[in-house]
C-alpha positions, -999 to +999 in steps of 0.1 A: +000+000+000+012+036-006+030+052+023+010+078+041+034+107+045+032+143+052+055+168+036+071+178+069+078+143+079+092+134+045+115+165+046+127+156+080+136+121+069+153+134+038+174+158+059+184+131+083+198+108+055+211+136+033+247+130+043+244+093+037+223+088+006+221+122-012+251+135-031+252+168-049+276+180-076+275+215-090+289+226-124+288+261-137+292+268-174+302+300-190+275+320-208+293+315-241+288+278-238+251+282-233+242+308-259+264+336-270+253+370-258+222+360-238+238+369-205+228+336-189+247+309-170+237+273-165+238+254-132+238+217-133+228+196-102+227+159-097+212+143-066+194+113-053+160+115-037+129+095-028+097+097-049+066+106-031+030+110-042+007+140-036-028+126-036-048+155-049-077+154-074-050+146-099-021+127-083+014+139-088+048+124-080+077+145-068+113+143-056+125+169-031+157+188-039+180+188-009+182+219+013+216+233+003+212+232-035+176+245-030+191+276-013+217+280-041+190+277-068+168+303-051+197+327-049+209+321-084+175+323-100+165+358-088+145+374-116+140+342-136+114+325-114+077+329-121+042+324-106+047+317-069+084+311-072+084+283-097+116+277-117+119+262-152+144+234-155+155+205-177+153+172-157+169+139-166+166+104-151+190+080-169+186+087-207+152+103-204+151+141-204+121+164-201+113+201-195+094+209-163+091+235-135+101+230-099+077+240-072+089+258-040+078+241-008+090+246+028+123+262+017+131+236-009+121+227-044+100+198-056+107+182-090+076+168-107+081+133-122+059+128-152+040+096-157+056+092-191+090+091-174+079+072-143+058+044-157+082+030-183+108+027-156+085+011-131+090+039-106+065+042-077+060+060-044+090+053-021+116+045-048+149+063-048+162+078-081+191+100-093+180+132-110+201+155-131+188+191-133+199+219-157+188+254-147+194+286-168+200+316-145+211+352-149+248+357-155+263+355-120+290+382-127+262+406-137+242+404-105+254+432-083+250+437-046+225+465-041+245+479-013+274+485-037+252+499-065+236+527-044+268+546-037+276+545-074+243+562-083+249+588-056+283+595-070+269+601-105+243+625-091+268+646-072+294+648-100+300+685-106+305+680-143+273+661-149+248+679-172+212+678-159+187+671-185+160+698-188+125+685-185+104+685-216+067+690-220+059+653-212+084+646-185+061+651-156+040+621-165+043+588-183+017+573-206+002+539-200-005+514-227-040+527-230-028+563-235-039+574-200-014+597-182+000+585-149+017+610-127+053+599-122+063+591-087+028+593-072-004+573-072-031+586-096-062+601-079-089+577-068-121+578-088-155+583-072-187+565-080-200+598-096-171+598-120-178+562-132-206+550-154-211+512-147-235+493-170-244+457-177-220+441-202-248+436-228-252+474-230-215+478-238-198+471-271-175+441-276-147+464-287-149+482-253-146+449-234-117+439-256-100+471-248-103+464-211-089+428-214-060+439-236-043+422-266-024+398-243-055+383-226-055+346-222-083+336-198-111+359-212-128+353-179-134+316-186-114+301-158-145+289-139-166+284-170-146+256-186-161+222-186-144+197-164-130+177-193-116+206-212-083+209-193-067+242-187-074+275-204-040+275-221-049+243-239-082+256-251-066+289-262-076+326-264-090+322-299-117+299-286-122+316-252-128+351-264-159+342-285-173+324-255-171+356-234-187+376-262-216+351-263-220+350-225-220+388-221-242+394-251-222+426-257-240+451-281-274+436-273-291+460-249-324+441-251-308+408-239-323+395-207-290+378-196-254+389-193-225+379-171-209+410-158-205+448-156-184+473-176-171+506-161-165+538-180-144+568-170-148+599-191-162+578-219-133+553-218-139+516-209-117+510-178-130+480-158-148+447-159-164+426-132-178+391-137-210+385-117-236+358-124-252+328-107-227+305-090-243+276-109-232+292-142-196+283-134-189+246-139-153+247-127-163+265-095-188+237-087-166+207-096-129+215-094-125+246-071-127+237-034-125+273-021-163+279-019-171+246-003-145+238+023-161+235+058-195+247+045-228+229+039-237+247+007-261+235-020-242+236-052-274+236-072-288+268-056-290+292-085-301+320-061-266+324-048-245+345-072-207+349-073-182+376-083-154+356-099-133+382-117-121+418-118-101+433-147-089+469-149-075+484-181-038+492-181-032+528-172-062+530-149-052+506-122-049+513-084-076+540-087-105+523-069-123+510-100-126+474-087-141+487-055-167+506-074-174+475-095-179+454-064-205+478-050-223+479-084-222+441-085-242+440-052-270+461-067-269+442-100-273+408-083-300+420-060-320+435-088-318+403-108-332+382-080-302+369-062-306+357-026-269+362-018-237+372-034-202+357-027-166+366-035-134+345-032-106+370-027-069+361-024-049+377+004-015+378-013-021+378-051-041+409-059-052+398-093-085+390-108-099+374-076-100+408-058-089+415-023-107+412+011-107+450+013-125+454-020-153+431-009-155+445+027-160+480+013-190+467-006-206+453+025-194+417+022-185+398+054-161+369+058-178+335+062-149+311+060-111+307+055-107+276+033-069+281+032-042+304+045-045+327+015-081+324+004-113+339+019-150+334+012-169+366+017-207+370+013-235+394+015-271+382+020-301+401+006 
């Protein structure tokens, strides 16, 4: 039977036997050997570790990188990690090599072992393997100590022969991607509800909603609307997801009886979007997202409970209170359309499309549960 292990216990056992069973070897290559002119180095690490299984909705198998090389990797990869500290690597077991991303956990990294690598070799939970990792990092000689860089800047400022550039007509502000001016060095003024015009999405044009999402949009507010068997939104693709949002919102159809969100305008410019509709209209929220349900006796089929699942603010207008105004408008919108309650699922550390607890609290929501360290469920009953 599979071993029942916790991450902390497993790390403790790995640390205890690290000196006996785990050997590490580091090799640094010059940037010219990696790719001429790209300013990168390559770190190579080889170590032995025990495979363990994480038994989630989709089971994964991992090997824990030892503590010392994990610390070295974290220091060397400054600026190259992405999304919660993940680090892209090339992994190899024997003659099988594959690209993957290491996950940070408890001060170490976890290397995912794909089924296509594990199954042909007959590897299972508890087996010990030797893994070779190759990690591209910034050129070590180009990473400066900030303490040394500051005096250099101060010296340049104080140099008596330095010519000071005279400000031009546009130097007091920079222009965002949308063309909106943003005062340099200070936060733009907060907008008020009187300055914004917030309307149901079906009364807005599709071009306005596209302007808010931006040309680089991937999700198109479909994260929770994908069917369980469709996989991730990256696999479906933006070319397929954008038409879905257009159909759901019924943009440009003011006589439509249904829509899935609100659009905010400032001085005639579309600046913000908020997704708000019945909770039952979000298949992924019902089947594959545990946040709304942990520790709660909720009826997933209750269409009278609505949910705010996404905020989007157009580039150049962010940090001006637009999401707060949209959250307040969502309360009125849901109430007018017969909702019995409205919920939000903010994140406490990633202030992205989920919204923050403060945004929902300002609109009258109250916290009803804490399903994890970083997620909250907030609700307002009508």
